[in-house]
C-alpha positions in Angstrom: 120.3 32.8 103.9 117.7 31.0 101.8 114.3 32.3 100.8 112.6 31.2 104.0 115.1 33.2 106.0 116.7 30.2 107.7 120.5 29.9 107.9 122.0 27.3 105.6 123.3 24.3 107.6 126.9 23.3 107.0 127.7 19.8 105.9 128.5 17.3 108.7 132.1 17.0 107.3 132.6 20.8 107.5 131.1 20.8 111.0 133.6 18.0 112.1 136.5 20.0 110.6 135.4 23.1 112.5 135.1 21.1 115.7 138.6 19.6 115.2 140.2 23.0 114.5 138.5 24.5 117.6 139.9 21.8 119.8 143.5 22.2 118.5 143.1 26.0 119.1 141.7 25.3 122.6 144.7 23.1 123.4 147.1 25.8 122.2 148.4 23.5 119.4 149.4 25.0 116.1 146.6 24.2 113.7 148.6 22.9 110.7 147.2 20.6 108.1 149.3 17.8 109.5 148.1 18.3 113.0 144.5 18.5 111.7 144.9 15.2 109.8 146.3 13.6 113.0 143.4 14.8 115.0 140.7 13.7 112.5 142.1 10.2 112.6 140.9 9.9 116.2 137.3 10.8 115.3 134.7 8.0 115.2 135.1 5.9 112.0 131.4 6.3 111.2 132.0 10.0 110.6 133.5 9.0 107.3 136.2 11.6 107.2 139.2 11.4 105.0 142.4 12.0 107.0 145.0 11.9 104.2 146.8 15.2 103.6 145.3 15.5 100.1 141.8 15.1 101.6 142.4 17.6 104.3 143.9 20.1 101.8 141.0 19.8 99.5 138.5 20.3 102.4 140.3 23.3 103.7 140.2 24.9 100.2 136.4 24.5 100.2 136.2 26.0 103.7 138.3 28.9 102.5 135.8 29.6 99.7 133.0 29.5 102.3 134.8 32.1 104.4 135.3 29.8 107.3 139.1 29.5 107.5 142.2 31.1 106.1 145.3 28.9 105.3 148.3 31.0 106.0 152.0 30.5 105.3 153.5 27.1 106.3 150.0 25.6 106.1 148.8 27.1 109.3 145.0 27.3 109.5 143.1 30.0 111.4 139.4 30.8 111.7 137.6 33.7 110.1 135.1 35.5 112.3 132.3 33.4 110.6 134.3 30.2 111.0 134.9 30.8 114.7 131.3 31.4 115.4 130.3 28.3 113.6 133.0 26.3 115.4 131.7 27.5 118.8 128.2 26.4 117.9 129.5 22.9 117.0 131.5 22.6 120.1 128.6 23.7 122.2 126.2 21.2 120.7 128.8 18.4 120.9 129.5 19.0 124.6 125.8 19.6 125.5 125.1 16.3 123.8 127.8 14.6 125.9 126.2 15.9 129.0 122.7 14.9 127.8 123.6 11.3 127.1 125.4 10.8 130.4 123.1 12.8 132.7 119.7 12.3 131.1 120.0 9.0 129.3 122.4 7.1 131.5 124.8 6.3 128.7 128.1 5.0 130.0 130.8 7.7 130.1 133.0 5.7 127.7 130.3 5.9 125.0 129.5 9.6 125.5 132.0 11.0 123.1 130.9 8.7 120.3 127.2 9.2 120.9 127.7 13.0 121.0 129.3 12.9 117.6 126.3 11.1 116.3 123.9 13.6 117.8 125.7 16.9 117.3 124.8 17.3 113.6 121.1 16.8 114.2 120.7 19.4 117.0 118.7 22.5 116.0 118.9 25.9 117.7 115.6 25.2 119.4 116.6 21.8 120.6 120.0 23.1 121.8 118.2 25.6 124.0 115.9 23.0 125.5 118.8 20.6 126.2 120.8 23.4 127.8 117.8 24.5 130.0 117.1 20.9 131.0 120.8 20.4 132.1 120.7 23.8 133.9 123.3 25.6 131.8 126.3 23.3 132.5 129.7 24.9 132.3 131.7 21.8 131.3 131.2 18.5 129.5 131.7 15.2 131.4 135.3 15.2 130.3 136.0 18.6 131.9 136.0 20.7 128.7 134.2 24.1 128.8 130.9 24.6 127.0 131.0 27.9 125.0 128.1 30.3 125.4 127.2 29.4 129.0 128.2 32.3 131.2 130.0 30.5 134.1 133.6 31.8 134.2 136.2 29.1 134.0 139.6 30.2 135.1 142.7 28.5 133.8 144.8 30.0 136.6 146.3 27.2 138.7 145.6 24.6 136.0 148.6 22.5 134.8 149.3 19.6 132.5 149.7 16.4 134.6 153.2 16.0 133.0 154.3 19.2 134.8 153.5 18.0 138.3 156.3 16.8 140.6 156.5 13.9 142.9 154.4 14.2 146.1 152.0 16.8 144.9 148.3 16.2 145.5 146.0 17.1 142.6 142.5 17.2 141.4 141.8 16.0 137.8 140.2 18.8 135.7 140.1 17.5 132.2 140.7 14.2 130.3 141.0 13.5 126.6 138.0 11.6 125.1 139.2 11.2 121.5 141.3 8.0 122.0 138.7 5.4 122.8 141.1 2.7 124.3 142.8 5.4 126.4 139.5 6.8 127.6 138.3 3.4 128.6 141.6 2.9 130.6 141.3 6.3 132.3 137.7 5.5 133.3 138.6 2.1 134.6 141.3 3.6 136.8 138.9 6.4 138.0 141.1 9.1 136.4 138.1 11.4 136.0 137.3 15.1 136.4 137.0 16.0 140.1 138.9 13.0 141.2 141.7 13.6 143.8 145.0 11.8 143.6 148.7 12.1 144.3 151.7 12.0 142.0 153.9 9.4 143.7 156.5 9.2 141.0 157.4 11.7 138.3 160.0 9.9 136.3 160.6 11.8 133.1 163.9 10.0 132.8 161.9 6.8 132.5 159.0 8.3 130.6 156.5 7.2 133.3 154.4 9.1 135.8 152.7 7.2 138.7 149.5 8.3 140.3 147.9 7.1 143.5 144.2 6.9 142.8 141.9 5.5 145.5 144.9 3.6 147.0 145.9 2.1 143.7 149.1 3.0 141.8 148.4 3.9 138.1 151.3 4.3 135.7 150.9 6.7 132.8 153.2 7.6 129.9 154.2 11.3 129.6 152.4 11.6 126.2 149.2 10.7 128.0 150.0 12.9 131.0 150.4 15.8 128.6 146.8 15.5 127.7 145.4 15.5 131.2 144.8 18.9 133.0 144.9 19.1 136.8 144.7 21.5 139.6 147.2 21.4 142.5 145.7 21.0 145.9 147.4 23.0 148.7 147.3 21.6 152.2 147.6 23.7 155.3 
C-alpha cells in the first residue's frame, strides 16, 4: 500500500493477463505459456498486448516478481493467493461491465465484450459496488459466464459441452464464447444465445459438423465451435 493507504492498482496489461489466465482456469484448460499466448491473440487489438512467446514469457516473469503467479515445470502457470484474488476482481469488473453496457446502455450484444474490456480497467471499488447494486447482483454476464463475488449458486451439474450432445436431444444454451468477434456475431445472428432452446438434429463427428434446429432454422457448427458452447439437456416427460 502507498502512504495514503490505498492499494496500488495493477497495470492494464497485468490485469488483462490475470483475466486471461482466469478464463483458461475456468475452462479447465492447462494454463501454459502457449495457451495463454493463443488466448491473448483473441483480445481486442486496442488492448495493445504482445502475444509472442517472448512477450508472454517476459510478462509472466514480472508477474512472478509481483507474487501474482508461479510458472512451474513444463511452463504451466498457476495463481498465487494474491494473484487469484486480483484475477477474480478483474473478471468481476469485466462481466459487470458487460451487463451494464447491455442492460443499462442498450449497447448491442456483439459489442459488449469489446466495450467491457475498455471499461474494466477504469472501474473503482466504489463504482463496482454501484454497478452491481443497480444491476441487482447479477449471477452471470450476457454470455452466460458466472460473476465472482455474487452469492447466487451456479451448479455445473447437468451442464455439457455442445460437442458432447447426441442427435435428437433438446437443449438450452447456457454459455457462449465472446472472444472471437466474427464467431460471436455469427452466433448472435443465429440466435444461439444463453437461455435459447434448440435441438441437435445431427451430431456428425465423422463429418466434423453438428447441426442445431434453432427457431425452425438449421444451423451447422464445427466441433471446435461446439466445444466452446455449454448447454443443459432438457428432459421431456
